[in-house]
mmJSON file of the N, C-alpha and C atoms, coordinates in Angstrom:
{"data_MODEL":{"atom_site":{
"group_PDB":["ATOM","ATOM","ATOM","ATOM","ATOM","ATOM","ATOM","ATOM","ATOM","ATOM","ATOM","ATOM","ATOM","ATOM","ATOM","ATOM","ATOM","ATOM","ATOM","ATOM","ATOM","ATOM","ATOM","ATOM","ATOM","ATOM","ATOM","ATOM","ATOM","ATOM","ATOM","ATOM","ATOM","ATOM","ATOM","ATOM","ATOM","ATOM","ATOM","ATOM","ATOM","ATOM","ATOM","ATOM","ATOM","ATOM","ATOM","ATOM","ATOM","ATOM","ATOM","ATOM","ATOM","ATOM","ATOM","ATOM","ATOM","ATOM","ATOM","ATOM","ATOM","ATOM","ATOM","ATOM","ATOM","ATOM","ATOM","ATOM","ATOM","ATOM","ATOM","ATOM","ATOM","ATOM","ATOM","ATOM","ATOM","ATOM","ATOM","ATOM","ATOM","ATOM","ATOM","ATOM","ATOM","ATOM","ATOM","ATOM","ATOM","ATOM","ATOM","ATOM","ATOM","ATOM","ATOM","ATOM","ATOM","ATOM","ATOM","ATOM","ATOM","ATOM","ATOM","ATOM","ATOM","ATOM","ATOM","ATOM","ATOM","ATOM","ATOM","ATOM","ATOM","ATOM","ATOM","ATOM","ATOM","ATOM","ATOM","ATOM","ATOM","ATOM","ATOM","ATOM","ATOM","ATOM","ATOM","ATOM","ATOM","ATOM","ATOM","ATOM","ATOM","ATOM","ATOM","ATOM","ATOM","ATOM","ATOM","ATOM","ATOM","ATOM","ATOM","ATOM","ATOM","ATOM","ATOM","ATOM","ATOM","ATOM","ATOM","ATOM","ATOM","ATOM","ATOM","ATOM","ATOM","ATOM","ATOM","ATOM","ATOM","ATOM","ATOM","ATOM","ATOM","ATOM","ATOM","ATOM","ATOM","ATOM","ATOM","ATOM","ATOM","ATOM","ATOM","ATOM","ATOM","ATOM","ATOM","ATOM","ATOM","ATOM","ATOM","ATOM","ATOM","ATOM","ATOM","ATOM","ATOM","ATOM","ATOM","ATOM","ATOM","ATOM","ATOM","ATOM","ATOM","ATOM","ATOM","ATOM","ATOM","ATOM","ATOM","ATOM","ATOM","ATOM","ATOM","ATOM","ATOM","ATOM","ATOM","ATOM","ATOM","ATOM","ATOM","ATOM","ATOM","ATOM","ATOM","ATOM","ATOM","ATOM","ATOM","ATOM","ATOM","ATOM","ATOM","ATOM"],
"id":[1,2,3,4,5,6,7,8,9,10,11,12,13,14,15,16,17,18,19,20,21,22,23,24,25,26,27,28,29,30,31,32,33,34,35,36,37,38,39,40,41,42,43,44,45,46,47,48,49,50,51,52,53,54,55,56,57,58,59,60,61,62,63,64,65,66,67,68,69,70,71,72,73,74,75,76,77,78,79,80,81,82,83,84,85,86,87,88,89,90,91,92,93,94,95,96,97,98,99,100,101,102,103,104,105,106,107,108,109,110,111,112,113,114,115,116,117,118,119,120,121,122,123,124,125,126,127,128,129,130,131,132,133,134,135,136,137,138,139,140,141,142,143,144,145,146,147,148,149,150,151,152,153,154,155,156,157,158,159,160,161,162,163,164,165,166,167,168,169,170,171,172,173,174,175,176,177,178,179,180,181,182,183,184,185,186,187,188,189,190,191,192,193,194,195,196,197,198,199,200,201,202,203,204,205,206,207,208,209,210,211,212,213,214,215,216,217,218,219,220,221,222,223,224,225,226,227,228],
"type_symbol":["N","C","C","N","C","C","N","C","C","N","C","C","N","C","C","N","C","C","N","C","C","N","C","C","N","C","C","N","C","C","N","C","C","N","C","C","N","C","C","N","C","C","N","C","C","N","C","C","N","C","C","N","C","C","N","C","C","N","C","C","N","C","C","N","C","C","N","C","C","N","C","C","N","C","C","N","C","C","N","C","C","N","C","C","N","C","C","N","C","C","N","C","C","N","C","C","N","C","C","N","C","C","N","C","C","N","C","C","N","C","C","N","C","C","N","C","C","N","C","C","N","C","C","N","C","C","N","C","C","N","C","C","N","C","C","N","C","C","N","C","C","N","C","C","N","C","C","N","C","C","N","C","C","N","C","C","N","C","C","N","C","C","N","C","C","N","C","C","N","C","C","N","C","C","N","C","C","N","C","C","N","C","C","N","C","C","N","C","C","N","C","C","N","C","C","N","C","C","N","C","C","N","C","C","N","C","C","N","C","C","N","C","C","N","C","C","N","C","C","N","C","C","N","C","C","N","C","C"],
"label_atom_id":["N","CA","C","N","CA","C","N","CA","C","N","CA","C","N","CA","C","N","CA","C","N","CA","C","N","CA","C","N","CA","C","N","CA","C","N","CA","C","N","CA","C","N","CA","C","N","CA","C","N","CA","C","N","CA","C","N","CA","C","N","CA","C","N","CA","C","N","CA","C","N","CA","C","N","CA","C","N","CA","C","N","CA","C","N","CA","C","N","CA","C","N","CA","C","N","CA","C","N","CA","C","N","CA","C","N","CA","C","N","CA","C","N","CA","C","N","CA","C","N","CA","C","N","CA","C","N","CA","C","N","CA","C","N","CA","C","N","CA","C","N","CA","C","N","CA","C","N","CA","C","N","CA","C","N","CA","C","N","CA","C","N","CA","C","N","CA","C","N","CA","C","N","CA","C","N","CA","C","N","CA","C","N","CA","C","N","CA","C","N","CA","C","N","CA","C","N","CA","C","N","CA","C","N","CA","C","N","CA","C","N","CA","C","N","CA","C","N","CA","C","N","CA","C","N","CA","C","N","CA","C","N","CA","C","N","CA","C","N","CA","C","N","CA","C","N","CA","C","N","CA","C","N","CA","C","N","CA","C","N","CA","C","N","CA","C"],
"label_alt_id":[null,null,null,null,null,null,null,null,null,null,null,null,null,null,null,null,null,null,null,null,null,null,null,null,null,null,null,null,null,null,null,null,null,null,null,null,null,null,null,null,null,null,null,null,null,null,null,null,null,null,null,null,null,null,null,null,null,null,null,null,null,null,null,null,null,null,null,null,null,null,null,null,null,null,null,null,null,null,null,null,null,null,null,null,null,null,null,null,null,null,null,null,null,null,null,null,null,null,null,null,null,null,null,null,null,null,null,null,null,null,null,null,null,null,null,null,null,null,null,null,null,null,null,null,null,null,null,null,null,null,null,null,null,null,null,null,null,null,null,null,null,null,null,null,null,null,null,null,null,null,null,null,null,null,null,null,null,null,null,null,null,null,null,null,null,null,null,null,null,null,null,null,null,null,null,null,null,null,null,null,null,null,null,null,null,null,null,null,null,null,null,null,null,null,null,null,null,null,null,null,null,null,null,null,null,null,null,null,null,null,null,null,null,null,null,null,null,null,null,null,null,null,null,null,null,null,null,null],
"label_comp_id":["MET","MET","MET","ARG","ARG","ARG","THR","THR","THR","LEU","LEU","LEU","THR","THR","THR","THR","THR","THR","ALA","ALA","ALA","ALA","ALA","ALA","GLU","GLU","GLU","VAL","VAL","VAL","VAL","VAL","VAL","GLU","GLU","GLU","VAL","VAL","VAL","LEU","LEU","LEU","GLY","GLY","GLY","GLY","GLY","GLY","PRO","PRO","PRO","ALA","ALA","ALA","GLU","GLU","GLU","VAL","VAL","VAL","ALA","ALA","ALA","VAL","VAL","VAL","LEU","LEU","LEU","THR","THR","THR","ARG","ARG","ARG","ARG","ARG","ARG","GLY","GLY","GLY","ASN","ASN","ASN","THR","THR","THR","ALA","ALA","ALA","ALA","ALA","ALA","TYR","TYR","TYR","ASN","ASN","ASN","TRP","TRP","TRP","LYS","LYS","LYS","ASN","ASN","ASN","PHE","PHE","PHE","PHE","PHE","PHE","PRO","PRO","PRO","PRO","PRO","PRO","ASN","ASN","ASN","THR","THR","THR","TYR","TYR","TYR","VAL","VAL","VAL","VAL","VAL","VAL","MET","MET","MET","GLN","GLN","GLN","GLY","GLY","GLY","ALA","ALA","ALA","LEU","LEU","LEU","ALA","ALA","ALA","GLU","GLU","GLU","LYS","LYS","LYS","GLY","GLY","GLY","CYS","CYS","CYS","ALA","ALA","ALA","ALA","ALA","ALA","PRO","PRO","PRO","PRO","PRO","PRO","ASN","ASN","ASN","LEU","LEU","LEU","TRP","TRP","TRP","GLY","GLY","GLY","MET","MET","MET","VAL","VAL","VAL","VAL","VAL","VAL","ARG","ARG","ARG","GLU","GLU","GLU","ARG","ARG","ARG","GLU","GLU","GLU","PRO","PRO","PRO","GLU","GLU","GLU","ALA","ALA","ALA","ARG","ARG","ARG","VAL","VAL","VAL","SER","SER","SER"],
"label_asym_id":["A","A","A","A","A","A","A","A","A","A","A","A","A","A","A","A","A","A","A","A","A","A","A","A","A","A","A","A","A","A","A","A","A","A","A","A","A","A","A","A","A","A","A","A","A","A","A","A","A","A","A","A","A","A","A","A","A","A","A","A","A","A","A","A","A","A","A","A","A","A","A","A","A","A","A","A","A","A","A","A","A","A","A","A","A","A","A","A","A","A","A","A","A","A","A","A","A","A","A","A","A","A","A","A","A","A","A","A","A","A","A","A","A","A","A","A","A","A","A","A","A","A","A","A","A","A","A","A","A","A","A","A","A","A","A","A","A","A","A","A","A","A","A","A","A","A","A","A","A","A","A","A","A","A","A","A","A","A","A","A","A","A","A","A","A","A","A","A","A","A","A","A","A","A","A","A","A","A","A","A","A","A","A","A","A","A","A","A","A","A","A","A","A","A","A","A","A","A","A","A","A","A","A","A","A","A","A","A","A","A","A","A","A","A","A","A","A","A","A","A","A","A","A","A","A","A","A","A"],
"label_entity_id":["1","1","1","1","1","1","1","1","1","1","1","1","1","1","1","1","1","1","1","1","1","1","1","1","1","1","1","1","1","1","1","1","1","1","1","1","1","1","1","1","1","1","1","1","1","1","1","1","1","1","1","1","1","1","1","1","1","1","1","1","1","1","1","1","1","1","1","1","1","1","1","1","1","1","1","1","1","1","1","1","1","1","1","1","1","1","1","1","1","1","1","1","1","1","1","1","1","1","1","1","1","1","1","1","1","1","1","1","1","1","1","1","1","1","1","1","1","1","1","1","1","1","1","1","1","1","1","1","1","1","1","1","1","1","1","1","1","1","1","1","1","1","1","1","1","1","1","1","1","1","1","1","1","1","1","1","1","1","1","1","1","1","1","1","1","1","1","1","1","1","1","1","1","1","1","1","1","1","1","1","1","1","1","1","1","1","1","1","1","1","1","1","1","1","1","1","1","1","1","1","1","1","1","1","1","1","1","1","1","1","1","1","1","1","1","1","1","1","1","1","1","1","1","1","1","1","1","1"],
"label_seq_id":[1,1,1,2,2,2,3,3,3,4,4,4,5,5,5,6,6,6,7,7,7,8,8,8,9,9,9,10,10,10,11,11,11,12,12,12,13,13,13,14,14,14,15,15,15,16,16,16,17,17,17,18,18,18,19,19,19,20,20,20,21,21,21,22,22,22,23,23,23,24,24,24,25,25,25,26,26,26,27,27,27,28,28,28,29,29,29,30,30,30,31,31,31,32,32,32,33,33,33,34,34,34,35,35,35,36,36,36,37,37,37,38,38,38,39,39,39,40,40,40,41,41,41,42,42,42,43,43,43,44,44,44,45,45,45,46,46,46,47,47,47,48,48,48,49,49,49,50,50,50,51,51,51,52,52,52,53,53,53,54,54,54,55,55,55,56,56,56,57,57,57,58,58,58,59,59,59,60,60,60,61,61,61,62,62,62,63,63,63,64,64,64,65,65,65,66,66,66,67,67,67,68,68,68,69,69,69,70,70,70,71,71,71,72,72,72,73,73,73,74,74,74,75,75,75,76,76,76],
"pdbx_PDB_ins_code":[null,null,null,null,null,null,null,null,null,null,null,null,null,null,null,null,null,null,null,null,null,null,null,null,null,null,null,null,null,null,null,null,null,null,null,null,null,null,null,null,null,null,null,null,null,null,null,null,null,null,null,null,null,null,null,null,null,null,null,null,null,null,null,null,null,null,null,null,null,null,null,null,null,null,null,null,null,null,null,null,null,null,null,null,null,null,null,null,null,null,null,null,null,null,null,null,null,null,null,null,null,null,null,null,null,null,null,null,null,null,null,null,null,null,null,null,null,null,null,null,null,null,null,null,null,null,null,null,null,null,null,null,null,null,null,null,null,null,null,null,null,null,null,null,null,null,null,null,null,null,null,null,null,null,null,null,null,null,null,null,null,null,null,null,null,null,null,null,null,null,null,null,null,null,null,null,null,null,null,null,null,null,null,null,null,null,null,null,null,null,null,null,null,null,null,null,null,null,null,null,null,null,null,null,null,null,null,null,null,null,null,null,null,null,null,null,null,null,null,null,null,null,null,null,null,null,null,null],
"Cartn_x":[107.532,108.744,108.381,108.89,108.63,109.586,109.066,109.891,110.115,111.37,111.749,111.971,111.58,111.657,112.621,113.195,114.132,115.411,116.476,117.746,117.615,116.844,116.648,116.004,115.021,114.388,115.38,116.208,117.21,118.164,118.673,119.617,118.962,117.724,117.004,116.846,116.405,116.193,117.506,118.597,119.898,120.594,119.932,120.458,121.11,120.984,121.548,122.861,123.329,124.538,125.784,125.952,127.148,127.159,126.008,125.922,126.103,125.56,125.727,127.196,127.895,129.322,130.097,129.782,130.454,130.118,128.838,128.377,129.086,129.242,129.805,131.309,131.895,133.334,133.75,132.932,133.192,133.289,133.775,133.849,132.477,132.342,131.07,130.655,131.612,131.284,130.649,131.2,130.637,129.199,128.961,127.611,126.626,127.058,126.178,125.834,126.682,126.439,125.544,125.202,124.344,122.892,122.465,121.108,120.092,120.52,119.579,119.871,121.129,121.487,122.807,123.093,124.282,125.25,126.534,127.474,127.064,127.114,126.7,127.428,128.687,129.415,129.021,128.02,127.48,126.154,125.69,124.372,124.221,125.148,124.999,124.988,125.933,126.0,124.785,124.334,123.18,121.887,121.726,120.527,120.49,121.648,121.707,121.274,121.761,121.389,119.908,119.38,117.946,117.116,117.536,116.801,116.73,117.806,117.805,116.775,116.387,115.395,114.019,113.885,112.597,112.261,113.283,113.071,113.866,113.522,114.25,114.125,114.964,114.917,115.248,114.689,114.919,116.344,116.877,118.24,118.511,117.481,117.718,118.276,118.114,118.72,120.24,120.755,122.2,122.643,121.797,122.13,122.075,121.428,121.347,120.114,120.288,119.176,118.51,117.207,116.458,115.596,115.656,114.861,113.389,112.609,111.164,110.611,109.605,108.975,108.173,108.286,107.509,106.069,105.107,103.712,103.487,102.663,102.349,101.653,102.083,101.437,100.102,99.108,97.787,97.715,97.155,96.968,95.503,95.256,93.869,93.345],
"Cartn_y":[102.574,103.352,104.778,105.73,107.138,107.617,108.255,108.781,110.272,110.656,112.056,112.643,113.897,114.459,115.63,116.11,117.224,116.9,117.582,117.412,117.837,118.875,119.346,118.271,117.554,116.464,115.361,115.023,113.971,114.357,115.569,116.038,116.038,116.483,116.515,115.117,114.172,112.802,112.168,112.517,111.936,112.66,113.642,114.272,115.62,116.203,117.524,117.46,118.624,118.673,118.093,118.308,117.784,116.259,115.635,114.166,113.631,114.349,113.937,114.034,115.053,115.187,113.991,113.559,112.392,111.138,110.966,109.799,109.675,110.8,110.794,111.044,111.204,111.478,112.738,113.756,115.06,116.1,117.257,118.345,118.954,119.615,120.264,121.278,122.043,123.057,122.429,121.322,120.638,120.222,119.596,119.124,120.283,121.394,122.557,123.161,122.948,123.504,122.633,121.454,120.569,120.987,121.955,122.513,121.827,121.485,120.94,119.503,119.122,117.747,117.388,116.094,115.55,115.007,114.874,114.241,112.79,112.352,110.988,109.903,110.142,109.094,108.976,109.735,109.581,108.813,108.438,107.804,106.532,105.612,104.305,104.461,105.206,105.344,106.093,107.108,107.869,107.08,106.334,105.504,104.422,103.863,102.863,103.444,104.636,105.292,105.646,106.084,106.386,105.124,104.027,102.762,102.322,102.531,102.19,103.001,104.151,105.004,104.866,103.873,103.632,104.636,105.22,106.24,105.909,106.607,106.519,107.864,108.1,109.336,108.999,109.744,109.437,109.751,108.97,109.163,110.533,111.233,112.555,113.554,113.282,114.157,114.019,113.011,112.8,113.097,113.779,114.168,113.039,111.951,110.796,110.886,110.489,110.449,109.091,109.113,107.879,107.667,106.474,106.143,106.125,106.809,106.809,105.453,104.998,103.73,103.92,102.952,102.959,102.606,103.239,102.852,101.391,100.722,99.314,99.237,98.31,98.1,97.415,97.86,97.248,96.014,94.983,93.752,93.686,93.537,93.483,92.092],
"Cartn_z":[83.0,82.914,82.484,83.181,82.894,81.804,80.767,79.686,79.896,79.969,80.122,78.743,78.53,77.187,77.05,78.158,78.076,78.835,78.447,79.15,80.605,80.866,82.237,83.107,82.56,83.311,83.617,82.64,82.833,83.961,83.9,84.921,86.294,86.364,87.65,88.238,87.427,87.899,88.349,87.68,88.023,89.183,89.772,90.982,90.8,89.622,89.382,88.617,88.167,87.347,88.01,89.287,89.959,89.942,90.183,90.151,88.735,87.755,86.356,85.954,86.444,86.158,86.691,87.904,88.492,87.686,87.374,86.631,85.278,84.595,83.242,83.221,84.398,84.535,83.79,83.93,83.327,84.43,84.088,85.049,85.301,86.431,86.767,85.711,85.192,84.193,82.961,82.514,81.341,81.603,82.73,83.047,83.191,83.777,83.904,82.549,81.551,80.216,79.338,79.783,78.977,79.164,78.4,78.533,77.617,76.395,75.413,75.012,75.036,74.689,75.34,75.353,76.0,74.953,75.295,74.369,74.1,72.851,72.525,73.319,73.685,74.401,75.876,76.303,77.661,77.656,76.476,76.332,77.17,77.053,77.715,79.23,79.767,81.224,81.771,81.05,81.543,81.401,80.3,80.155,81.236,81.559,82.626,83.957,84.265,85.522,85.535,84.391,84.316,84.522,83.914,84.049,85.511,86.251,87.674,88.448,87.913,88.55,87.902,87.015,86.369,85.283,84.683,83.657,82.401,81.336,80.074,79.389,78.402,77.622,76.182,75.228,73.818,73.382,72.433,71.951,71.356,70.899,70.309,71.328,72.633,73.639,73.665,72.997,72.86,71.42,70.668,69.302,68.301,68.671,67.773,66.884,65.652,64.709,64.84,65.008,65.175,63.941,63.411,62.229,62.59,61.786,61.964,61.544,62.239,61.86,60.596,59.722,58.489,58.835,58.176,58.416,57.995,58.733,58.437,57.078,56.243,54.953,55.179,54.479,54.576,53.69,54.223,53.45,53.062,51.763,51.302,51.32],
"occupancy":[1.0,1.0,1.0,1.0,1.0,1.0,1.0,1.0,1.0,1.0,1.0,1.0,1.0,1.0,1.0,1.0,1.0,1.0,1.0,1.0,1.0,1.0,1.0,1.0,1.0,1.0,1.0,1.0,1.0,1.0,1.0,1.0,1.0,1.0,1.0,1.0,1.0,1.0,1.0,1.0,1.0,1.0,1.0,1.0,1.0,1.0,1.0,1.0,1.0,1.0,1.0,1.0,1.0,1.0,1.0,1.0,1.0,1.0,1.0,1.0,1.0,1.0,1.0,1.0,1.0,1.0,1.0,1.0,1.0,1.0,1.0,1.0,1.0,1.0,1.0,1.0,1.0,1.0,1.0,1.0,1.0,1.0,1.0,1.0,1.0,1.0,1.0,1.0,1.0,1.0,1.0,1.0,1.0,1.0,1.0,1.0,1.0,1.0,1.0,1.0,1.0,1.0,1.0,1.0,1.0,1.0,1.0,1.0,1.0,1.0,1.0,1.0,1.0,1.0,1.0,1.0,1.0,1.0,1.0,1.0,1.0,1.0,1.0,1.0,1.0,1.0,1.0,1.0,1.0,1.0,1.0,1.0,1.0,1.0,1.0,1.0,1.0,1.0,1.0,1.0,1.0,1.0,1.0,1.0,1.0,1.0,1.0,1.0,1.0,1.0,1.0,1.0,1.0,1.0,1.0,1.0,1.0,1.0,1.0,1.0,1.0,1.0,1.0,1.0,1.0,1.0,1.0,1.0,1.0,1.0,1.0,1.0,1.0,1.0,1.0,1.0,1.0,1.0,1.0,1.0,1.0,1.0,1.0,1.0,1.0,1.0,1.0,1.0,1.0,1.0,1.0,1.0,1.0,1.0,1.0,1.0,1.0,1.0,1.0,1.0,1.0,1.0,1.0,1.0,1.0,1.0,1.0,1.0,1.0,1.0,1.0,1.0,1.0,1.0,1.0,1.0,1.0,1.0,1.0,1.0,1.0,1.0,1.0,1.0,1.0,1.0,1.0,1.0],
"B_iso_or_equiv":[0.0,0.0,0.0,0.0,0.0,0.0,0.0,0.0,0.0,0.0,0.0,0.0,0.0,0.0,0.0,0.0,0.0,0.0,0.0,0.0,0.0,0.0,0.0,0.0,0.0,0.0,0.0,0.0,0.0,0.0,0.0,0.0,0.0,0.0,0.0,0.0,0.0,0.0,0.0,0.0,0.0,0.0,0.0,0.0,0.0,0.0,0.0,0.0,0.0,0.0,0.0,0.0,0.0,0.0,0.0,0.0,0.0,0.0,0.0,0.0,0.0,0.0,0.0,0.0,0.0,0.0,0.0,0.0,0.0,0.0,0.0,0.0,0.0,0.0,0.0,0.0,0.0,0.0,0.0,0.0,0.0,0.0,0.0,0.0,0.0,0.0,0.0,0.0,0.0,0.0,0.0,0.0,0.0,0.0,0.0,0.0,0.0,0.0,0.0,0.0,0.0,0.0,0.0,0.0,0.0,0.0,0.0,0.0,0.0,0.0,0.0,0.0,0.0,0.0,0.0,0.0,0.0,0.0,0.0,0.0,0.0,0.0,0.0,0.0,0.0,0.0,0.0,0.0,0.0,0.0,0.0,0.0,0.0,0.0,0.0,0.0,0.0,0.0,0.0,0.0,0.0,0.0,0.0,0.0,0.0,0.0,0.0,0.0,0.0,0.0,0.0,0.0,0.0,0.0,0.0,0.0,0.0,0.0,0.0,0.0,0.0,0.0,0.0,0.0,0.0,0.0,0.0,0.0,0.0,0.0,0.0,0.0,0.0,0.0,0.0,0.0,0.0,0.0,0.0,0.0,0.0,0.0,0.0,0.0,0.0,0.0,0.0,0.0,0.0,0.0,0.0,0.0,0.0,0.0,0.0,0.0,0.0,0.0,0.0,0.0,0.0,0.0,0.0,0.0,0.0,0.0,0.0,0.0,0.0,0.0,0.0,0.0,0.0,0.0,0.0,0.0,0.0,0.0,0.0,0.0,0.0,0.0,0.0,0.0,0.0,0.0,0.0,0.0],
"pdbx_formal_charge":[null,null,null,null,null,null,null,null,null,null,null,null,null,null,null,null,null,null,null,null,null,null,null,null,null,null,null,null,null,null,null,null,null,null,null,null,null,null,null,null,null,null,null,null,null,null,null,null,null,null,null,null,null,null,null,null,null,null,null,null,null,null,null,null,null,null,null,null,null,null,null,null,null,null,null,null,null,null,null,null,null,null,null,null,null,null,null,null,null,null,null,null,null,null,null,null,null,null,null,null,null,null,null,null,null,null,null,null,null,null,null,null,null,null,null,null,null,null,null,null,null,null,null,null,null,null,null,null,null,null,null,null,null,null,null,null,null,null,null,null,null,null,null,null,null,null,null,null,null,null,null,null,null,null,null,null,null,null,null,null,null,null,null,null,null,null,null,null,null,null,null,null,null,null,null,null,null,null,null,null,null,null,null,null,null,null,null,null,null,null,null,null,null,null,null,null,null,null,null,null,null,null,null,null,null,null,null,null,null,null,null,null,null,null,null,null,null,null,null,null,null,null,null,null,null,null,null,null],
"auth_seq_id":[1,1,1,2,2,2,3,3,3,4,4,4,5,5,5,6,6,6,7,7,7,8,8,8,9,9,9,10,10,10,11,11,11,12,12,12,13,13,13,14,14,14,15,15,15,16,16,16,17,17,17,18,18,18,19,19,19,20,20,20,21,21,21,22,22,22,23,23,23,24,24,24,25,25,25,26,26,26,27,27,27,28,28,28,29,29,29,30,30,30,31,31,31,32,32,32,33,33,33,34,34,34,35,35,35,36,36,36,37,37,37,38,38,38,39,39,39,40,40,40,41,41,41,42,42,42,43,43,43,44,44,44,45,45,45,46,46,46,47,47,47,48,48,48,49,49,49,50,50,50,51,51,51,52,52,52,53,53,53,54,54,54,55,55,55,56,56,56,57,57,57,58,58,58,59,59,59,60,60,60,61,61,61,62,62,62,63,63,63,64,64,64,65,65,65,66,66,66,67,67,67,68,68,68,69,69,69,70,70,70,71,71,71,72,72,72,73,73,73,74,74,74,75,75,75,76,76,76],
"auth_comp_id":["MET","MET","MET","ARG","ARG","ARG","THR","THR","THR","LEU","LEU","LEU","THR","THR","THR","THR","THR","THR","ALA","ALA","ALA","ALA","ALA","ALA","GLU","GLU","GLU","VAL","VAL","VAL","VAL","VAL","VAL","GLU","GLU","GLU","VAL","VAL","VAL","LEU","LEU","LEU","GLY","GLY","GLY","GLY","GLY","GLY","PRO","PRO","PRO","ALA","ALA","ALA","GLU","GLU","GLU","VAL","VAL","VAL","ALA","ALA","ALA","VAL","VAL","VAL","LEU","LEU","LEU","THR","THR","THR","ARG","ARG","ARG","ARG","ARG","ARG","GLY","GLY","GLY","ASN","ASN","ASN","THR","THR","THR","ALA","ALA","ALA","ALA","ALA","ALA","TYR","TYR","TYR","ASN","ASN","ASN","TRP","TRP","TRP","LYS","LYS","LYS","ASN","ASN","ASN","PHE","PHE","PHE","PHE","PHE","PHE","PRO","PRO","PRO","PRO","PRO","PRO","ASN","ASN","ASN","THR","THR","THR","TYR","TYR","TYR","VAL","VAL","VAL","VAL","VAL","VAL","MET","MET","MET","GLN","GLN","GLN","GLY","GLY","GLY","ALA","ALA","ALA","LEU","LEU","LEU","ALA","ALA","ALA","GLU","GLU","GLU","LYS","LYS","LYS","GLY","GLY","GLY","CYS","CYS","CYS","ALA","ALA","ALA","ALA","ALA","ALA","PRO","PRO","PRO","PRO","PRO","PRO","ASN","ASN","ASN","LEU","LEU","LEU","TRP","TRP","TRP","GLY","GLY","GLY","MET","MET","MET","VAL","VAL","VAL","VAL","VAL","VAL","ARG","ARG","ARG","GLU","GLU","GLU","ARG","ARG","ARG","GLU","GLU","GLU","PRO","PRO","PRO","GLU","GLU","GLU","ALA","ALA","ALA","ARG","ARG","ARG","VAL","VAL","VAL","SER","SER","SER"],
"auth_asym_id":["A","A","A","A","A","A","A","A","A","A","A","A","A","A","A","A","A","A","A","A","A","A","A","A","A","A","A","A","A","A","A","A","A","A","A","A","A","A","A","A","A","A","A","A","A","A","A","A","A","A","A","A","A","A","A","A","A","A","A","A","A","A","A","A","A","A","A","A","A","A","A","A","A","A","A","A","A","A","A","A","A","A","A","A","A","A","A","A","A","A","A","A","A","A","A","A","A","A","A","A","A","A","A","A","A","A","A","A","A","A","A","A","A","A","A","A","A","A","A","A","A","A","A","A","A","A","A","A","A","A","A","A","A","A","A","A","A","A","A","A","A","A","A","A","A","A","A","A","A","A","A","A","A","A","A","A","A","A","A","A","A","A","A","A","A","A","A","A","A","A","A","A","A","A","A","A","A","A","A","A","A","A","A","A","A","A","A","A","A","A","A","A","A","A","A","A","A","A","A","A","A","A","A","A","A","A","A","A","A","A","A","A","A","A","A","A","A","A","A","A","A","A","A","A","A","A","A","A"],
"auth_atom_id":["N","CA","C","N","CA","C","N","CA","C","N","CA","C","N","CA","C","N","CA","C","N","CA","C","N","CA","C","N","CA","C","N","CA","C","N","CA","C","N","CA","C","N","CA","C","N","CA","C","N","CA","C","N","CA","C","N","CA","C","N","CA","C","N","CA","C","N","CA","C","N","CA","C","N","CA","C","N","CA","C","N","CA","C","N","CA","C","N","CA","C","N","CA","C","N","CA","C","N","CA","C","N","CA","C","N","CA","C","N","CA","C","N","CA","C","N","CA","C","N","CA","C","N","CA","C","N","CA","C","N","CA","C","N","CA","C","N","CA","C","N","CA","C","N","CA","C","N","CA","C","N","CA","C","N","CA","C","N","CA","C","N","CA","C","N","CA","C","N","CA","C","N","CA","C","N","CA","C","N","CA","C","N","CA","C","N","CA","C","N","CA","C","N","CA","C","N","CA","C","N","CA","C","N","CA","C","N","CA","C","N","CA","C","N","CA","C","N","CA","C","N","CA","C","N","CA","C","N","CA","C","N","CA","C","N","CA","C","N","CA","C","N","CA","C","N","CA","C","N","CA","C","N","CA","C","N","CA","C","N","CA","C","N","CA","C"],
"pdbx_PDB_model_num":[1,1,1,1,1,1,1,1,1,1,1,1,1,1,1,1,1,1,1,1,1,1,1,1,1,1,1,1,1,1,1,1,1,1,1,1,1,1,1,1,1,1,1,1,1,1,1,1,1,1,1,1,1,1,1,1,1,1,1,1,1,1,1,1,1,1,1,1,1,1,1,1,1,1,1,1,1,1,1,1,1,1,1,1,1,1,1,1,1,1,1,1,1,1,1,1,1,1,1,1,1,1,1,1,1,1,1,1,1,1,1,1,1,1,1,1,1,1,1,1,1,1,1,1,1,1,1,1,1,1,1,1,1,1,1,1,1,1,1,1,1,1,1,1,1,1,1,1,1,1,1,1,1,1,1,1,1,1,1,1,1,1,1,1,1,1,1,1,1,1,1,1,1,1,1,1,1,1,1,1,1,1,1,1,1,1,1,1,1,1,1,1,1,1,1,1,1,1,1,1,1,1,1,1,1,1,1,1,1,1,1,1,1,1,1,1,1,1,1,1,1,1,1,1,1,1,1,1]
}}}
């Protein structure tokens, strides 16, 4: 699975701003303005569409805070 790291990559893979607007049921202007991150309530539908194309993107592109993994404790 290919991991996309920018909003621009996500929009490109999903077919451009006009297609993203249709996918998310938003206006074209809204989709064209998503330069750095997306509205959180578009996460599920956009991740589903990305998965169909063999891609994924990190939740931080939707403004979500992701818990960092704790380092593994060493067992002596």
